[in-house]
C-alpha positions in Angstrom: -27.5 64.8 18.0 -27.0 66.5 14.6 -27.5 64.7 11.3 -23.8 65.0 10.5 -22.9 63.3 13.8 -25.2 60.5 13.1 -23.8 60.0 9.7 -20.2 60.0 11.1 -21.2 57.3 13.7 -23.0 55.2 11.1 -20.0 55.3 8.6 -17.6 54.6 11.5 -19.6 51.7 12.8 -19.8 50.1 9.3 -16.1 50.5 8.7 -15.3 48.9 12.1 -17.7 46.0 11.5 -16.3 45.5 8.0 -12.8 45.5 9.4 -13.7 43.0 12.1 -15.2 40.7 9.4 -12.1 41.0 7.2 -9.9 40.3 10.2 -12.0 37.2 11.1 -11.8 35.9 7.5 -8.0 36.5 7.5 -7.6 34.7 10.8 -9.4 31.7 9.4 -7.2 32.0 6.3 -10.1 32.3 4.0 -8.5 35.3 2.2 -4.8 35.8 1.6 -2.6 38.4 3.4 -2.4 40.7 0.4 -6.1 40.9 -0.1 -6.6 41.4 3.7 -4.3 44.4 3.5 -6.4 45.9 0.7 -9.7 45.4 2.4 -8.4 46.6 5.7 -7.0 49.7 3.9 -10.5 50.4 2.6 -11.9 50.2 6.1 -9.2 52.5 7.5 -9.7 55.1 4.8 -13.5 55.0 5.3 -13.1 55.3 9.1 -10.6 58.1 8.8 -12.7 59.9 6.3 -15.7 59.6 8.5 -13.9 60.8 11.6 -12.0 63.6 9.8 -15.0 65.1 8.1 -14.0 68.6 9.2 -10.7 68.1 7.4 -12.4 66.8 4.3 -15.1 69.6 4.4 -13.0 72.3 2.6 -12.1 69.9 -0.2 -15.8 68.9 -0.5 -16.8 72.6 -0.6 -14.2 73.1 -3.4 -15.8 70.2 -5.3 -19.3 71.5 -4.4 -20.3 68.2 -2.9 -21.2 66.9 0.5 -18.3 65.8 2.7 -19.7 62.3 2.9 -19.6 62.1 -0.9 -15.8 62.6 -0.7 -15.6 59.8 1.9 -17.7 57.5 -0.2 -15.8 58.4 -3.3 -12.5 57.7 -1.6 -13.8 54.3 -0.5 -15.1 53.6 -4.0 -11.7 54.4 -5.6 -10.0 51.9 -3.2 -12.6 49.3 -4.2 -11.9 49.9 -7.8 -8.2 49.5 -7.2 -8.9 46.2 -5.4 -11.0 45.0 -8.3 -8.3 45.9 -10.8 -5.7 44.1 -8.7 -8.0 41.0 -8.4 -8.5 41.0 -12.2 -4.8 41.1 -12.7 -4.3 38.2 -10.3 -7.1 36.1 -11.9 -5.7 36.8 -15.4 -2.2 35.6 -14.3 -3.8 32.5 -12.7 -5.7 31.7 -15.9 -2.5 32.0 -18.0 -0.7 29.6 -15.5 -3.6 27.2 -15.7 -3.6 27.2 -19.5 0.2 26.4 -19.5 -0.3 23.6 -17.0 -3.1 22.1 -19.0 -0.9 22.2 -22.1 1.9 20.4 -20.3 -0.5 17.8 -18.9 -1.9 17.2 -22.4 1.6 16.8 -23.9 2.6 14.5 -21.1 -0.6 12.4 -21.5 0.0 12.2 -25.2 3.6 11.1 -24.7 2.6 8.4 -22.1 -0.2 7.1 -24.3 2.2 6.9 -27.3 4.8 5.0 -25.4 2.3 2.3 -24.4 0.8 1.9 -27.9 
């Protein structure tokens, strides 16, 4: 078996195992649907990239890199997009939490002033 075939099988196996892990986490509702879609998208792109190495090869030659570098780079770009999306979500949650804390503090102050 050629080195390229072994690399394709390894990348495909990792993508499938990662997809199974994500699906298991989603089934137990440990991650939300929107994040499940992002992570499964990463697994699909990685799997397709590994399987379609002959299709990626001309693009890799144009960039003067190994085809597996293109596959890894594609997966990395999706990971970065997921990280940015998570950062946006966390920032929104922090703003909401700050507003809730302000409202609770105002209500606590109002209740304490009524009983004084």
